[in-house]
N, C-alpha and C positions, 0 to 999 in steps of 0.2 A: 504493499500500499504506500502511495507517494506520500511525501512530507506534507502536502497541503490537502490530502484527502481526508484525513481524520478530522480536522477542523470543519471541513465542509459537511461531513456526515453528522457531526455534532450540532451544527447550525440547523440542517434539515430536521434532526430530532427535536431540537428546541422549538422550531416553528411549529411542528406537528403537535408537540405536548402542549405548547401555549395555546394553540387554536382549539385543541380538545377541551382544555380546561376552561377556556373562555366560553365555549358553546355550553359546556356541562353546567357552569356556574350561572350564566346570565341568560341562556335561552330557555324561556318559559316552557318550551315544547319538550325539553329534555330533562330538565330538573324534576326529581322524584315528586315535589309537592305541585308541580305545574303540569303533570301528565294531562294529555288531551282528554283521557277518559273521565277526568273530573268535570268536563263540560258536556258529556255525551247526552245528558238528559235536558239540555237547555234548548230552547226555542232558537236562540241565537248560536251561531257556530263559534267555536273558540276564536278569539281575535288572533290575526296574525301579527306577531310583535315586530316592532322596528328592530334593527340590528343594534345591539348593544354589546360592546367589547371593552377592553381596557383602556382605550382611548376616551371613551365616554366617561369611565370611572375616573380617570385621571383628571379630566375637566371639571367633573363635579367637585372632586376634592380640592383642586387648586382654587375653585371659586369660593371655598370656605376656609382657606388657610388664614392663619392669623398674620396680620400686617402691623409691624411696629408703629407706634404713634409718632407723627411728625413733630408734634410739639405737646405742650401741657394742656392745650385746650381739649374740651370734651367733644369729640366728633360724634356725628349721628350714628346710630347702630347700622351696621352693614352685614351681609352675609359672611364677611371675613371675621366677624366677631362671634360667631356661633360656638366656637370652642376657645373663646378668649377667656381664660380662668384668672386672669390677673387684672380684672377691672377694679377700680376704686369704688368706694361707696358712691362718690358723685357720678361716675360713669354708669354704675348699676342703676341709679335713680333716673338718670336721663335715658338709659337705653330700654328699661322695662317699667314705664309708668303704669300704674293700675295693677301691678303684680303682687303688691304687698297688702293687699286689702285684708287678708285673714290675719296677717301679723298685727296690723294696726288695730283690728277688732279685738284681738286677744290681749294686747298690752292695754288698751282702754279699759277692757273688763276688769283687769287686775291692778290698775293703777292706785286705787284706793285700798287694795287689799294685797299687799305684796306677798309673793310666794316665799315660804319658809323652809327651813331644813325639816322641821316636824312634819309639814305638809308632804314632802317627798318620801318621808320615811312611812307615811300612812299609805302610800300606794302598795297594793298587794304584790310582793315580790315573787309569789308563786304562780301568778297569772301566766297563762300560755302567751308566749312572745314578748316577755318582760325583759327589758334591758335597763340598766343604770350606769351613767357614766359621768365623767368630769372632762372640761376642757380647761386647761391650765397652761398659762405661757405658751399659747399656739400649739399645745400637745393634747391629744385625745387619749383618755384612759377609760377602760371599761372596768366597772367595779362589780357587777353581778349580771347574771342572765338566768332565765328560766324557760327551758323548751323554746329554742330560738325560732321555731316555725320555718323550717327548711333553711333557705339561704337568705331569707328576707332581712333579717337583722343585720347580717354581716354586709349585705349590699348597701344598707342605709349607713352603716358605720364607714364604709369606704367612701361613699359619696360625701358624708361629713368631713372625713379626713382630706379628701381632695379640696374642698372648700377652705379648710383651715390652712393646709400647707402652701396653698397658691395665693393666699390673701396677701396683697401688697401693703396692707395697713393692719395694725394689731387688732385682734379680737379680744373681748373680755372674757374673763374666767367665769365658768358657770358649772353647775351641777344640775343633772336633769335625769329623767326617766322616760322611756318611750315604748310603746307596744306595737308589735307587727301583726297582731291578729286583725282579722277582717273587721270585727268590733269587740269591744271590751265591756266590762262591768261599768256602765255609765251611771250607776248609782252612786259610785264613789265620787266625793266631792273634790278630790285632789287634782290639781293640773297635771296632765301629762301629755306627751306628744303622740299623736296618732296620724294615720294616713287619711282619715275621713271622719266626718261628724255629720249628725243631723242638726237642723237649724236651731233646736232647743238645747243642744249640748254645747253650751258656751264655755264650759270649763276646759275643753280640749284644745290644744294647739295643733295646727295642721302643718305637717312636714310633708315633703315630696315622697312619693312612695318608692318602694324598693326597685321598681322596673326602670327607674332613671339610671340605675347602674347596670343591672342585669337580671334576667329571670330565666335561669338555665333549666329548671325541673321539666317544663313543657317544651324545652328547646326554642323558646321565644328568641333567646340570645341576648347580647349586650344591647343596650340602648343605641349606641352609635352604629351597630350592626343593622338593627332594625331600620334606623333612619336611611342608612346607605341603600338597603334593599328596596325601601319604599321609593326612593328616588329613581333607583334603576328600573323598577317596575313601572313608574310613570313615564320614563323615558321609552321603555319598550312598548307600553301600551297607553298612548296619550288619550285625552279626553274623548276624542271623536272615535276612538276604537273601544273604549270601555264598554262592557256588557251593561246594557240599560236595565238592570235588575237591582233589587235590594238583597244584599247577602249577610248571612249571619251563621256562625258555627260556635258551639259551645255545649257544654254539659248542662242539662236542665236543672239539675240539683233539686228537682221537684219544686222549684220556686214558681209561684203564680205568675210573676211577670214574664218569665222565660216561656212557660207552657202557653200563656196568652199569645206570645209571638208565634209560637208554633201553630196554634189553632187558628189564628187569623190568616196565616199564609198557606195553610194546608191546600195543595193542588193548584196554587196561584201561579199563573204564567209569568207574573212580573216579579216573582221572587225566588231566591235560591237560599232557602232556610232549612238547615238540617241540625239535628242534635248529635252530639258526640258522646260515645261511651269509652272513656279513657281506659278501661279494662279490656276492651274489645279490640283485638288486632284487625279484625275485619271492618269495624266501624272507622278506625283510624285510617286504614288503608283506602276505604271508599270516600270518606267524607272530610277528612282533615285538611284544612287549608293553612298554609303559613300566613303570617301577617302580611307580607307583600303580596300574596295571592289576592287578599282583599282589595288591593289597589286596582285590580283588573275590572272592578265593577264600579259604576257610576254612583251607587248608593249603598252605604254600609250602616248596618243597624248596631245600635249600642243598647245593652241591657245591664241593669245592676245586678249584682250577685247577692251573697248573703248580707252584704252591705253595699259598698261601692263596688265597682269592677275596675281593675286596672288596665283594661283594654282600650279605654277611650283615647288615651294619649297615643297609642299605636295606630288607631284608626285615623287619628288626625295627622298622621304622617303621609297619608295618601291625598291625592288631588281628586277626592270623592266627597260626596254630600254625607255627612253624618247625620242620621235620623235616630233620635232617642226618645224614649218616653220621659214624661216629667220625673225629673230626679229627686229622690228623697235624700240623698247623701251629697255632701259638699266635699270637694277636694281643694287643694291649696290654690289652684288657679281658676276655679269655676266662675269667679266674678267676671272673667273675660269672655264667657259664653254669651253670644248675642242671638236670640231666637227669631228676630225679625228686623225689617228695615234695611236700608241700604248697606249696612255693614254686617248683616246677618251672616254668621259662620257655622250654623247647624240648624237642624229642623226639629222642633218638638212636637211630639204627637201625644195622644192620650196614653195613660199608663196601661191600659188593657189593649192597646193597640187597635181598637175598634175603627179608628179613622185612617189606619195605615195605608189601606189601598187608595183612598182619595188623595192622600199625601203624596204617594209614589207617583200616581197617575198625573197629578198636576205638574210634578217636577219633570216627568217624561214628556209632557206636552209642552211645557215652557222651559225648553233647553237653556235658553240664555239665563234665566233665574238660577237654574241648577249650577250652571257653570260658574256664575257669579258667587254663589255660596261656597262652592268647592274651592275657588281661587281665594276668597276671603279666609277660609280656614287655613289654607297654606300659608298665606301671608301673615296671619296672627299667630298660628301655633307652631307649625313646623319650622318656619323660617325665622321666629322670634321668641315667643314666649315659652316655648317647649324645647328650646335649645339647651345644650348643657351649660352654656354661659349663664342663662337665665336661672337654671336651677342652683348654680354655684352662687349666684348673687342672692337669690332667696335664702339659701341657707345661712349666708353671713348676716343679712338683715334679720333672720329668724333668731340667731344666736345673741344679736345685740338687743333685740326686742325682749328676749327672755331675761337677760341680765338686767334690763332697765327696771323690771319689776320683781326681781328675786335678790339673792344674797351673794355675798363673796364666799366661795367654797374653801375648804382647806385640802391641800394636797396630801398632807401627812396625817396619820392618825396618832394617837396619844403615845404610841411607842416609837413614833419616828419613821414608820414605814409607809411606803406609797399606799394610798386607799384604792388604787386601781392598777390594771396592767396596761402598759403602753400599747396602743393599737397595733404597732408593728409586730409585737409578740403574739398578742392576743388573736390576731387574724390568721396566724400560723397554727397555733394550738387550739383555738376556738374554746377556750376554757380560761378560768381566772385563777385556777390553782392546780399545780401539778409538781410531782417530785422529779428531779433531774433524770432524763432518759427514761421516764415511765408514764 
């Protein structure tokens, strides 16, 4: 074999491998979750995707790369800021006005009744999903946990850690508890951090949920992964090619609101609604859709679960119209949801979905309105308020707000020992007490 033959063969092999991987990863016709069989029962044929390759990926990522500031002035938020974790408080305020409504509400509620150490001690530490920690001198420490609820608590801690260590300004020392369950014993009067609350549950402080870091158990993936795949899906299947139906997948959990959705859409030609049985391989093989698969549809349904449902932020990554029943549960950014008017960014229907057919048919008939709502959703949520940068800004404002109505914690106990385990060690051991090499 000649001296130049081997490099030539390697080049041919590299081109073939790259082409195969690009097709496997990005062509919806070949990816397992995108098999054409998923669309075999639809009135409309599976959309033919545009070509999406690594050139498109590079262009999308380049559009969101951080750009260094030219001077000390506060520049308007741009796509390049979506992963800018080093915003100052002034920049955060200018970039995400209206994001901090829940923090302001919680602070005002406790301004005349500051949070005390005794109050934190009263929070049940045996509750499912319980965590307790300290932030001290820009360091995160974990004091205690009880049944961490899969990876949720660890994801939340890592998101907090990122917000702390990337802060260009000092953050106050605080002590706190949080809970990762879908809902907790709301009878308790003590303030704690949760993912969602009902309107009458004013004692709870709303933090971003675990999915903004990652949700690995159902293979949803990291948040950045979800965002990238949604963008790629929209590149492959732009609005004019999207399936003009409403889509939903999920376990019913015997919840009335989810059963109502199934009942109202049974046999409907304008809907692709199917229940999943996570214990059934056949159900997952036939009916499972990835989050980016949902972006192939013009309309995506959102339902609550045992309390809130974490899927909403994922659906809002698609250039599709989110249709949700009237929500009982509030998350940290829900003040930004607009159900009507020129800035409408989602559609609200009745909780029993009895008007869903009329809602969908109107949007199918008025395509300009549907496209405007989908575009508004992308502009407000995917491209701004649901970016990693926005989440980081929220965490820092959240920490400062909590400290403004609470107490200065102590890092050491009466024996001079640290009261918690530094996050760097805790996240590896996932426990707060252990013997060396055991």
